C-alpha positions, 0 to 999 in steps of 0.5 A: 778866289781859289778856295784850295789855294787860300786854305793851303797858303793860310796853313803854310803861313801859320805853320811857319810862324809856330815855333817848336817850343811854343807847341811843346816840342823840344828844341833841336840844335841846328834846325833849319826849317822855320816853324813846324815841320808838316810831320810835327803838325800832323802828329800834334793834330792827330792826323796822318802825315800823308793826309796833312801833306795833301791838305796843305798841298791844296788837293781836293780834300774835304776835312771834317769840322773835327779835323779842322778843329784839331789842326786849329788847336795844333797851330795855336790859332787865336779866335780870329784865325780859327774862325778864318780856318773854318770859313776857308774849309767850309768854302772848300767843301762847296758851301753856297755863297751867301746872297749879297743883299743891298746894305742900308744903314737904319734911320735910327743909326743915322740919328745916333751918329748925329747925337754923337756929333753933338758930343764931339764924338767921331763915329761911322759905319763900315760895311762889306769890304770895309766900305764906308756906309755912313760917317758923321761930321766929326769922323769926316773932320778927323779922318777924311771928308768922304763926301767929297770922294768918288763913290768907289773911293769911300773904302777904308782899304783904298784910303789906307793904301791909295791916298797919300794923306793916310800916311801923313794922318797915321803916325803908326801907318805900317801897323794900322795898314797891316791890321786893315789888310788882316780885317779884309782877309777875315772878310774874304774868308767869310765871302770868298765868292764876292766878285767885288772883293776879288776886284778890290784885291786885284786892283790894290795888288797891282797899284800898291806893293805895300798892300800886295806884300801884306795880303800875301802874309795871310794875317787875319784880324777882327776889330772889337776895340783898341786905340789909334794915333792921329796926326791931324793938320789942325789939332795936332797929334791925338790918341783915340780909343775905339769900340766896334759894334756889329749892328743887329740888323746886319752883321756885315755892318759895324759901327765904330765909335771914337772917344778919348780919355776924359781930361786928356790932351786928346779929349781937348783936341776933339773939342777943338776939332768940333769947334772947327768942324763946319756944322752946316755940312750934312750930319750923316748922309748915306755914303754908299746907299744900297751898296751890294 
């Protein structure tokens, strides 16, 4: 990926989103420019207009961490956006790409996934580029039987944009899809030289207009917790709360655990789903063993 282009486009997109009044600037009648002007942002960040213009134009500057921090504060970036800006600036300074070691889910995590099956709790592990690495029976019953898919399709982003079933499964597909792309953007900032990521983004951009438009927005997001609605063909509509936990053995592996409020209709739907699930299937066999 072009580090200069990624940084300049991210800066432009964040500047366009920030209203003058949000930055403490007076409103001006008849203002035609959406967001802040470059000279306004430069003043807020305490850098020269010429320096900021060259930075946003993608010229080969190497901003210091202090300058990047000042720009992040001027743009009112949230934690995920700030981390992404630092990732992009480090890549631009010639940071060596991290080695892509094979990803293996620890045996203890497989046992955890199996125990969560017994509690009617969907759970799964995703790795780099949002690949599904391990999925328990409940998660396969709720989302998709990833065991039945070709290895290259066992990916959250591919499923979201290339599988028509995803648009039926998620009543709020548009917002879930946007968040999914924003999570992938965050990963891209950490690993801009990942050739498999470049291939994935290129393929999805060609095959899906919805993905291409969202990728161009340069939104970033890190999943920690939240909720999602599902429209399941067997147990109906249910609302799931999720918790995302980084595995200590590999920071690029995230365990997702899905629960429902006790006594709710969604909790009852999960119990029904557990009784419907074929418990003879493998509990949590690796989906992408030794994935790079």
